[in-house]
N, C-alpha and C positions, 0 to 999 in steps of 0.2 A: 105836636111835634111831628115833622115829616119823616117818612119811613123810606129808606133805600133797601131794596132787595137785591141779592146776588144769587142767581140760580146756577145749577150745574150746567156746564157746556154740553150741548147735545149734538153738535156737528162732528162728523167722523174725523178722528185724528186730532181733535183740539184738546190739548192738555193744560192750557192756561186757565186762569180764573181772574175775575174782575175785581176782587178785593183780597187783601191779605190781612192777617191779624193786626199788623202794624197800621194799615189804613183804616181798618174798622175802629180801632181805638181812637184815632185822630178824628174820624168822622163823628163819632159819638161825642167827643170833646167839643166839636164845632156845632153841636146841637141836633144832630140827626139820631134817629133810631135805625139800627141795621139788622136785617133779617137775612140769614144764610140758609140756603137749602142744604140739607145734610149731604156730605160727600162732594160739595162743590170744589173744595180745594185739594182733594185727595191726590189727583194726578200731578199736582204742582208741589206735593210734599207739605201741604198745610192741613193738618188734621182738624176735625171738627172741634176737638177739645180746646185747641188754641184760639179758635174764633169765639167760643163761649167764654174763655178766660179774658178775652179782649172786650167782652161786653155785648157781643151779638146774641140775638135770639135765634136758636137753631130750630128749623122746621123740617120734619121728615118728608113732607110731600111738597110737590110743586105748587099745588093750590094753596097749601098753608103758607108757603113763602110769599106768594103774590097777593094773598087775600087783602092785606092792608097796605100794600106797597104803593107809594106815590111815585117812586122812581125805580126803574129797573136798570141795573148796570150789568152789561154783558161784554164778553170778548167778541164773539161773532153775533150775527143777528139772531134774534129769538126764533125758535121753531113755532109751528102753528099751535101746538098745545100751550106754549108759553103766552103767545099773543091772546089766545082764547081765555086765559086765566087772568089777564090784566084787568084791573078795575078801570072804570070809565075815567078818561082824562089823564091816565098815567103818562109819565115821561119815560123815555127809553134812551140810553146812551150806550153806543156800541160801535165797533167797526162793522158797518153795515154793507160794505162792498156795493155802494149804491148804483154804480154804472152797470154792474152785471146782475145783481140779485134784485131784480125788479119785483119779483113775486113777494118777497118779504116786505119791501116798501109799501106795496099796494095793500098787503094784509094789515100792516101797521096803520095805514091811513084809514082803511075800512073800520078798524077797531077804535078809531078816534084817538089814537095815541099821538103825542107830540114826540117825534123821534129825532135824535141828533146823531149824525154820522161823524164819528170822531176823526175820520180821515179828512173831513172838510174844515177842521179847526185851522184858521189862517195862521200862516207862519209870520207872526208879528211878535215883537219883543215880549209883551205881556202874556202871550199864549205859549211861550216856549215850554213851560212846565206842563202843558197839556198836550204836547205834540207827540201823539202816539206813533205816527209814521217814523219819526226820528228815533224814538226809544226802541222800537221793535226792529227797525232797519239796522241799527247799530249792532244788535245782537245777531241779526241774520248774517251780517258781514263777517262777524267773528266765527259763527258756526259754519259758514260756507268753507272757510279755510280748514277748519277741523275735519269736516266731511271729506274735503278734497285730499287732505293729507292721509286720512284713513284709507281712502280708496287707492291712493298712489302707493306703488309697491316699493318705494325707496324712502330714505330719510330726507328731511328737508334741509338741515344745516350741513355745512361742510364739516367733515370729521377727518382728522389726521390720526391714524392708528399705526401700530406696528405692522399690521397686515396690509397697509396701504391707505391711500386717501380716498374718501368718499366725497364726490363733488356736490356742491349745494344745488338744490332744486331751483328751477326757474319758474316763477309764478307771475302771471299776467292778469291784471285787474282791468276790466273794461267797464268804465263808468265810475266817476269819482264823486258820488254823492255820499250820504252818511254811511251806507252799507259798504261802498267801495273804499272809503277812507279807513274804516275799521278793518276791512279785509287786508288792506296794505299793512296797517300797523301789526295785525296778528301774524301775517306771513313773515314780516320782518323779525318779529320777536322769536319766531320759530327757526330763523336762520336762513330763509330762502333769499335768493336774488330776485328782487321784485321790480317789475315795470308796470306802468298804468297808462291808460289813455282816456281822454274825454274830449268832447267837442268844445268845451268852454276853456279858453286860454287861461283864465284866472285860476284854474285848478292846478296848473303846472307848479306853482309855488307850494300849494298844499301837499302835492305828491312828493316834491323834493324835500319838504320839511320833515317828512316821515322816513327819509332815507331811501326812497325808491327813485327810479328813473322815469321821466315822462316821455311818452312816445307820441309824436305827431309830426306832420309836415308843417313846420313852423315858418310859413311864408307870410306875406303881407295880408292875405285874405284871412288866415288863421288869427293873426294878431288883432284883427278888427271883427272877430266873429262873435262878440258878445254885446248885447244891448246894454243901455244904461241901467236897466233893471236887473241885470245879472243873468238874463236868459240867453240861450244860444241862438244865433242867427242861422238860417238855412244856408248851407254851403253850395257853391257852384258845382255842376257835374264834373268839371275838370279837377277841382279840389278833391271831391269825393273819390274820384278814380285814383289820384295820387295817394290819398290816405289809405284806400283799400289795398293798394299794392304794398305799401309799407307794412300794414297790419298783417297781411297774408304771409309775408316773409318772416315776420316775427312769430306768429302763432305756430308755424312749423317747427320752431326751435324750443317751444315751451313744454314744461312738464305738467303744469296745472294752469288752466284758464278759468277765471271766475267772471261771469257777466252779471251786471246789476241794473240794466237800464229799464226804466218803467216810465210810461206816459199816462197820466190820469185820464180815464175814460176811453182809452184806445188800446188796441193790442200792443204788446211789447214789441219794440223795434227789433228787426233781425240784425244781429251783430256778427254772427259767425255762420258762414255758409257751409254746405255739405262738403264742398271742395276743400275748404280750410280745415274742417274736421279730418278729412281724409289725408291731409298733409302731415298730421301730427304723428309722433312716434308711438310705437306699441307701449302700452302701460300708462300713457298720458291720460289726464282727467280733465273734463270740463264740468263746472258746477254752474247751473243756470238758475239764478235767483228769481228770474222773471217767469218761471214755469207756470205759475197760477194765472198769468195773463197771456198765455200762449207761447212764452219762451223767447229768449234771444238767440238760441242755438238751433240751427236747422237740424231736425231729427230728434230733438229732445222730446220726451214724453212724461206727462205728469205722473208722479209717483213711481217712476221706473228708472232703472239703470240700464241704459242702452249700450250694448257691446257692439262697437263698429267693426267692419271687416278688417280695418288696419290695426285693430287692437287698442284703440282709444275707448274711454268710457265717458258717457254723458249722464250726469246725475240730475234727475228732475225731481228733487226732494221738495215737497210742499211744506209750508209752515215751519221754516227753520227755527224761528224763535220758540216754537212749541217743543223743540228738542232740548231747550234749556229753560223749561217751564217755570222753575222756581224764580229765577232772576227776571225772566220776561214778564211774569205775573207781577212781581214786585214793582217793576218800572211802569207797567200799564196801569196798575192799581193806583200808583201815585199820580199818573196823568188824570185819571178819573176823579181822584180826591180833589185835585186842583180845580177841575171842571165843576165839581159840586158846589164850590164857593159862589159860582155865578147863578146858582138856582135859588139861593136864599136872599131875602132882602135884609136891610139893616136890623130889623126886629127879629130876625131868625126864622121868618115864615117862608114857606115855599111860594115864591113869587118872582119867577124869572123875568128879567127885562129883555124882551125879545128884540128890542132895538139895539142891545149891546152888540158890538161888531163881531164878537166871537160866537155868541149864540145865533145871531142872524146868519152867519156864514155856515154854521153846522146844522141848522134846522132843515130837515128834509120832509117831514110830514107834520101836518097840524090841521085841526078842524075837518077831518075826514078827507083831506086831499094831500097829494104830493106837492109840496110848495117850493122846493128849491128851484131856482131859475134854470139850472143846468139839467134838471131832470123832469120838470113839469111838461105836460103835453105829449 
């Protein structure tokens, strides 16, 4: 019977865990043995006793947890001491940050591990339940609004009181992917007046369905700005100038701005300039969800709150899903549980079909080499 190990996260600030008592029970029911390193779920409010009650074997040491492990499930990439403790030919599944964290990939390859980057799971119908980017971005969008509201010195909803009326806060979401849509929904639930923008015209309907207003220069070029595959076309310099002017005037009136734009394998695009930040009112807040890839907001700094001369604040909070670790872990663990079904054959033996389109897309190291076409060489 194949063994899955889940070890304690060792990266600074990581509070999530790659399995929960719920997924442990279901993995065991599917034919796996599960080993948990003691304390792995503590930061996510999953005590060791709950894992044992679900049927997991608890190990006090890292070496003990990995000694018999055929598969290692992690949130972040494994640290050197974890890689050193892997048995020969072990499989690893984690969010490996493959474009930036080359050292971990090379160490996994050198150790002979077959490693899967969960970020590379393709966005196809049968892989939706394994889509860690969506499950975690959804919670990041929610948490971004909560953090922005906490840093903002006023209430979000309009309130009519005997002492007078409190105006609703104005929230602007830049980028309407999974995180942006959840940020819109959350800000609306909290009573803010919400606007949003995106370079893809198809997102207008999504924004308006959530009760927000879409902001864009809606000329002929914009209406034809999306390819048949749903991706954005590059816009002309003339259009970019018109859109920048519209956005600049809008940002100056906002109380909270949340930016969510990421491009795989590249630094985050700059959405908000220093001049636009300087135009904002005292007490206004910008929340940069792309801070771990360089940031969308000029002047944002990873792990810091930047107080600007005009009294605006830029929040560069890393790992927003980790701030709601219990739910983030539950969703991520279910993503991995679904992924585990691809590792067993019909007889229940560990025998991955590396030609399966999902495994093939996610595989980054095998046979002592970095093998993913976007990373090799």
